[in-house]
N, C-alpha and C positions, 0 to 999 in steps of 0.2 A: 504494500500500500504506500502511495506517495504522500508527500506533505499536504497535498490538496484533498486527499481522500480520507474518509472517516466512516466507520461502521459501528452501529449501536445494536446490541442484541435486545430484542423485544419479545416478551411472551404475550400471547393473546389470552385475555381474561374474558369472563362472561360479560363484563361491563363494556367491552369493546365490540360486542356482537349484537346482531338483531335476533329475532325469535328463532331463526333457523340455525343459529350458531355460526353465522358468517360475519366477518368483520364489516361493520357498518361503514359505508363509503366515507363519511366525514371523519371517522376515527383515523383514517390514513393520514389526514392533514396533521393531526396531533402527533402521530408517529414521526412524520417528516420534521415537524417543529422540534421535537425532542432531539433528533439527530443533529440538527443544526446548532441547537443550544449546547449540546454535549461536545460538539466539535469545537466551539468557542472555549468552553471550559477546559478541554484537553490542551488548548493553547495557552492556558493560564489567564484567560480574559473573562472577567466578571461583567455580566450585563448590568447588574445592579451598580457596580462601581462606575461603569461608563456613564450611566445616567446621572449618578450623584456627583461625580467629579468632573465630567466633561459635558454634561447636558445633552447627551445623544442617546438615541435608542434605534432599534431596527424595526422596520415595518415590511410586511409582504406587499409588494406592489402588483405582482401577478403570480398566478399559479396555474400550471397546466398539468393534468393527470391523465394517464392512460391506464385504465384498469385492465389487466391482462388475465389474471386468474384470482379466485377468491382465497383469502386466508380464513382459517376457521379456528374455533375455540381450541385453546391449548397448543396451537402451533408455536414453534420457536422461529422467530423471524430475524433477519438482519436488515436494518434500515441504514442506507448509505447516504453520504453527503459528500459531493465533490465539487470544487469550484471549477466552473466551466469558463467563467469570464469575470474579471474584476475591473471596475472603472473607478473614477475618483470618489463616487459616493454610493457605489452599489456592488453587490455580488450577484452573479447568476449561478445558481446551483443546479447540477444534475443530481437527481436522487432516485433511488430505487428501493423497493421493498422486495426482499427475497426470502424464500423458504429453501434452505440449502442452496443449490445453484439455480433454482427455478425462479424466474422473474414473475412477480405478482403485480407490480405497479412500477411504471416509469413516470417521473415527474421532473418538471423544470420550474424553478422558483426564483423569482427576482426579489432580492431583499435590498432595501434602500436604507441607508443611514440618514436619519433625520434629527433635527433639533427637537429636543424633548418637549419644548413649549409650543413652538410654531408649527411643527411637523413639516418644515421646509427641508429639502435635501441639504445635507451637510457633509463635507469631505470626511472620508474614513480617517480615523486616527492612524498615526504611523505604525503602531503595533499590529493593526489589522491590514493596512495597505501592503505590508511586507508579505503577508500570507497569500495575497492575491498576485504577487509578482511572479 
């Protein structure tokens, strides 16, 4: 795995599923968010500190998902996050949800760095811009 790639293990619980025991479509968005958040944490970056100390936070500007196969109750999944593109104020992530080597979901997520008060785009801090290089 390269510097830009990250993988988070996720177990599917009842709360993640619909009445048929299949992961509810909106729950995948939460899985994707967790992987991106844990990617930041793995780099030693606290989102709470970024907001408190630098007045910035991240927002999802766009999200595209391709649902390939269903995940089910008790599946052990891997949720990946890989930087596909970095700009001055944003990251574009390619993400997947996998069950072993089987792709269940492909996603592309544009995450923008914004001022925490105005929600206007703001340049990525140096410690983050380096990860996009």
